[in-house]
FIDREN-505576 format. One record per residue (C-alpha): x, y, z. Coordinates in steps of 0.5 Angstrom, whole numbers. Layout:
+-------+-------+-------+
!  east ! north !    up !
+-------+-------+-------+
!     X !     Y !     Z !
...
+-------+-------+-------+
END
This chain:
+-------+-------+-------+
!  east ! north !    up !
+-------+-------+-------+
!   -10 !   -40 !  -113 !
!    -4 !   -37 !  -118 !
!    -2 !   -39 !  -124 !
!     6 !   -39 !  -124 !
!    11 !   -42 !  -120 !
!    12 !   -37 !  -113 !
!    18 !   -37 !  -107 !
!    15 !   -40 !  -101 !
!    18 !   -40 !   -94 !
!    18 !   -32 !   -94 !
!    15 !   -32 !   -87 !
!    23 !   -34 !   -85 !
!    24 !   -26 !   -86 !
!    19 !   -24 !   -81 !
!    20 !   -29 !   -76 !
!    28 !   -29 !   -76 !
!    27 !   -21 !   -74 !
!    22 !   -21 !   -70 !
!    26 !   -27 !   -66 !
!    31 !   -23 !   -66 !
!    28 !   -16 !   -64 !
!    25 !   -20 !   -58 !
!    31 !   -21 !   -54 !
!    30 !   -13 !   -52 !
!    23 !   -14 !   -50 !
!    19 !   -18 !   -44 !
!    16 !   -22 !   -48 !
!    17 !   -30 !   -49 !
!    11 !   -31 !   -53 !
!    15 !   -31 !   -60 !
!    21 !   -36 !   -58 !
!    15 !   -40 !   -56 !
!    13 !   -40 !   -62 !
!    19 !   -40 !   -66 !
!    19 !   -48 !   -66 !
!    12 !   -47 !   -71 !
!    16 !   -43 !   -76 !
!    22 !   -49 !   -76 !
!    17 !   -54 !   -78 !
!    13 !   -50 !   -82 !
!    20 !   -48 !   -86 !
!    20 !   -57 !   -86 !
!    13 !   -57 !   -89 !
!    14 !   -52 !   -94 !
!    20 !   -55 !   -98 !
!    19 !   -63 !   -95 !
!    11 !   -64 !   -94 !
!    11 !   -67 !   -87 !
!     6 !   -71 !   -85 !
!    -1 !   -67 !   -81 !
!     1 !   -71 !   -74 !
!     8 !   -69 !   -74 !
!     5 !   -62 !   -75 !
!     0 !   -62 !   -71 !
!     3 !   -65 !   -64 !
!     8 !   -59 !   -65 !
!     3 !   -54 !   -65 !
!     0 !   -58 !   -58 !
!     6 !   -57 !   -55 !
!     7 !   -50 !   -57 !
!    -1 !   -48 !   -55 !
!     1 !   -51 !   -48 !
!     7 !   -46 !   -48 !
!     3 !   -41 !   -49 !
!    -3 !   -42 !   -44 !
!     3 !   -44 !   -38 !
!     6 !   -37 !   -39 !
!    -1 !   -33 !   -40 !
!    -4 !   -28 !   -36 !
!   -11 !   -31 !   -38 !
!   -10 !   -37 !   -35 !
!    -7 !   -35 !   -28 !
!   -12 !   -30 !   -28 !
!   -18 !   -35 !   -28 !
!   -15 !   -41 !   -27 !
!   -11 !   -41 !   -22 !
!   -17 !   -43 !   -16 !
!   -19 !   -49 !   -20 !
!   -17 !   -56 !   -18 !
!   -12 !   -61 !   -22 !
!   -17 !   -64 !   -26 !
!   -21 !   -58 !   -28 !
!   -15 !   -55 !   -29 !
!   -13 !   -60 !   -34 !
!   -19 !   -61 !   -37 !
!   -18 !   -53 !   -39 !
!   -11 !   -53 !   -41 !
!   -14 !   -59 !   -46 !
!   -20 !   -54 !   -49 !
!   -16 !   -48 !   -49 !
!   -10 !   -53 !   -53 !
!   -15 !   -55 !   -58 !
!   -17 !   -47 !   -59 !
!   -11 !   -45 !   -60 !
!    -9 !   -50 !   -65 !
!   -16 !   -47 !   -68 !
!   -13 !   -41 !   -68 !
!    -7 !   -43 !   -72 !
!    -9 !   -47 !   -77 !
!   -15 !   -42 !   -79 !
!   -10 !   -37 !   -80 !
!    -6 !   -42 !   -84 !
!   -13 !   -44 !   -88 !
!   -13 !   -36 !   -90 !
!    -7 !   -35 !   -93 !
!    -8 !   -37 !   -99 !
!    -8 !   -30 !  -103 !
!    -4 !   -24 !  -104 !
!    -4 !   -20 !   -98 !
!    -9 !   -22 !   -94 !
!    -6 !   -25 !   -88 !
!    -1 !   -21 !   -88 !
!    -5 !   -14 !   -88 !
!   -10 !   -16 !   -84 !
!    -5 !   -19 !   -78 !
!    -2 !   -12 !   -79 !
!    -8 !    -8 !   -77 !
!   -10 !   -14 !   -72 !
!    -3 !   -14 !   -68 !
!    -3 !    -7 !   -68 !
!   -10 !    -7 !   -64 !
!    -6 !   -12 !   -60 !
!     0 !    -7 !   -58 !
!    -5 !    -2 !   -56 !
!   -10 !    -6 !   -52 !
!    -5 !   -12 !   -49 !
!     3 !   -10 !   -50 !
!     7 !    -6 !   -54 !
!    12 !   -11 !   -56 !
!     7 !   -13 !   -62 !
!    10 !    -7 !   -66 !
!    16 !   -12 !   -67 !
!    12 !   -17 !   -71 !
!     8 !   -11 !   -74 !
!    15 !    -8 !   -77 !
!    17 !   -15 !   -80 !
!    10 !   -16 !   -84 !
!    10 !    -9 !   -86 !
!    16 !   -10 !   -90 !
!    14 !   -17 !   -93 !
!     8 !   -14 !   -95 !
!    12 !   -10 !  -100 !
!    13 !   -17 !  -103 !
!     8 !   -21 !  -101 !
!     2 !   -16 !  -104 !
!    -1 !   -17 !  -111 !
!     2 !   -19 !  -115 !
!     6 !   -23 !  -110 !
!    13 !   -24 !  -111 !
!    13 !   -29 !  -105 !
!     9 !   -32 !  -100 !
!     9 !   -33 !   -92 !
!     8 !   -41 !   -93 !
!     7 !   -45 !   -87 !
!    13 !   -42 !   -84 !
!    10 !   -35 !   -83 !
!     2 !   -36 !   -83 !
!     3 !   -41 !   -77 !
!     8 !   -37 !   -73 !
!     3 !   -30 !   -74 !
!    -3 !   -35 !   -72 !
!     1 !   -37 !   -66 !
!     3 !   -30 !   -64 !
!    -4 !   -28 !   -65 !
!    -7 !   -33 !   -60 !
!    -2 !   -32 !   -55 !
!    -4 !   -25 !   -55 !
!   -11 !   -27 !   -54 !
!    -9 !   -31 !   -48 !
!    -4 !   -25 !   -45 !
!    -9 !   -21 !   -43 !
!   -11 !   -18 !   -36 !
!   -19 !   -19 !   -37 !
!   -24 !   -23 !   -41 !
!   -27 !   -17 !   -44 !
!   -20 !   -16 !   -49 !
!   -19 !   -23 !   -51 !
!   -26 !   -23 !   -54 !
!   -25 !   -16 !   -57 !
!   -19 !   -19 !   -60 !
!   -23 !   -26 !   -63 !
!   -29 !   -21 !   -65 !
!   -24 !   -17 !   -69 !
!   -21 !   -23 !   -73 !
!   -28 !   -27 !   -74 !
!   -28 !   -25 !   -81 !
!   -22 !   -28 !   -82 !
!   -24 !   -34 !   -78 !
!   -32 !   -35 !   -80 !
!   -29 !   -36 !   -87 !
!   -25 !   -42 !   -85 !
!   -31 !   -45 !   -80 !
!   -37 !   -44 !   -85 !
!   -33 !   -47 !   -91 !
!   -30 !   -53 !   -87 !
!   -37 !   -54 !   -84 !
!   -40 !   -54 !   -92 !
!   -35 !   -59 !   -94 !
!   -37 !   -63 !   -88 !
!   -44 !   -63 !   -89 !
!   -42 !   -65 !   -96 !
!   -39 !   -71 !   -95 !
!   -32 !   -67 !   -96 !
!   -25 !   -70 !   -93 !
!   -24 !   -64 !   -89 !
!   -16 !   -65 !   -89 !
!   -15 !   -65 !   -96 !
!   -13 !   -58 !   -99 !
!   -18 !   -55 !  -103 !
!   -20 !   -47 !  -106 !
!   -28 !   -47 !  -103 !
!   -27 !   -41 !   -98 !
!   -31 !   -35 !  -100 !
!   -25 !   -31 !  -101 !
!   -23 !   -36 !  -105 !
!   -29 !   -37 !  -109 !
!   -29 !   -29 !  -110 !
!   -22 !   -29 !  -114 !
!   -25 !   -35 !  -119 !
!   -31 !   -30 !  -121 !
!   -26 !   -25 !  -123 !
!   -24 !   -21 !  -117 !
!   -17 !   -19 !  -116 !
!   -13 !   -21 !  -110 !
!   -12 !   -14 !  -108 !
!   -20 !   -13 !  -109 !
!   -21 !   -19 !  -104 !
!   -16 !   -17 !   -99 !
!   -17 !   -10 !   -98 !
!   -25 !   -12 !   -97 !
!   -23 !   -17 !   -91 !
!   -18 !   -11 !   -89 !
!   -23 !    -6 !   -88 !
!   -28 !   -10 !   -85 !
!   -23 !   -11 !   -79 !
!   -20 !    -5 !   -79 !
!   -28 !    -3 !   -77 !
!   -29 !    -8 !   -72 !
!   -23 !    -6 !   -69 !
!   -25 !     2 !   -69 !
!   -32 !    -1 !   -66 !
!   -28 !    -4 !   -60 !
!   -23 !     1 !   -59 !
!   -29 !     6 !   -59 !
!   -32 !     1 !   -54 !
!   -39 !     3 !   -56 !
!   -43 !    -4 !   -56 !
!   -49 !    -1 !   -60 !
!   -43 !     0 !   -66 !
!   -40 !    -6 !   -65 !
!   -47 !    -9 !   -66 !
!   -48 !    -5 !   -72 !
!   -41 !    -6 !   -75 !
!   -42 !   -14 !   -74 !
!   -49 !   -14 !   -78 !
!   -47 !   -10 !   -83 !
!   -40 !   -14 !   -84 !
!   -44 !   -21 !   -85 !
!   -50 !   -18 !   -88 !
!   -44 !   -15 !   -94 !
!   -41 !   -22 !   -93 !
!   -48 !   -26 !   -95 !
!   -49 !   -21 !  -101 !
!   -42 !   -23 !  -103 !
!   -44 !   -31 !  -102 !
!   -50 !   -30 !  -106 !
!   -49 !   -24 !  -111 !
!   -41 !   -25 !  -113 !
!   -37 !   -31 !  -111 !
!   -37 !   -37 !  -115 !
!   -42 !   -41 !  -112 !
!   -40 !   -46 !  -107 !
!   -43 !   -52 !  -110 !
!   -40 !   -51 !  -117 !
!   -34 !   -51 !  -114 !
!   -35 !   -58 !  -110 !
!   -36 !   -61 !  -116 !
!   -30 !   -58 !  -120 !
!   -26 !   -60 !  -114 !
!   -29 !   -68 !  -114 !
!   -28 !   -68 !  -121 !
!   -20 !   -67 !  -121 !
+-------+-------+-------+
END
């Protein structure tokens, strides 16, 4: 999605600042996610095999689960077999969140700006310590907004993905966990729908590509800033609806946002089939 080489691995800046300031708060989540950043940094420069990255993601997911309030509240009375099944299912879900965030980090400012307001919501609803990572991301956004001077790379995207997953599973009730996922759904649905469309088209879903809606909007002529702002506003509207806690407003915002997304897909984005053919011809 970029025409000139740009420095990657820039996520190490907010990873290190977050890790340092986390020493002064009672939240181990940021430290637990550090190995992902290290593996991501190695991958940014040496292209590690996917299996090595996924093993670290699974291990990180297990640690996130074992220290989460969600598991303590809902899984503590399960027998050993059901507890193990629950851990496996939640680990897969967390690695999915990590990778979906990574997939969506493909244009200037998109993930950085969206995660700033999502972590702001997490700070309000879950734990004020998430303000730490917001500070790092705001500083990074100055360099990552279009035209980007630096990319966060896997170093940053896998780290923030894991921290967000940790926020989802560190709540006191299911409703707050659902709201966090609900507010981030514009990012997740873009990733999920793209994976399904590629799978149904017979594509190798593990192969790099540029077929997400946000990427095809850019290929249709939209600027990185315009696309990122559209996703940012969508997430902000969902967050406001959750803060007001009005069910009708949540449903209305959800309907309007995804109707608008469908409109963008049909009227503005470069057609999926066309971009798929271009990808196959390379």
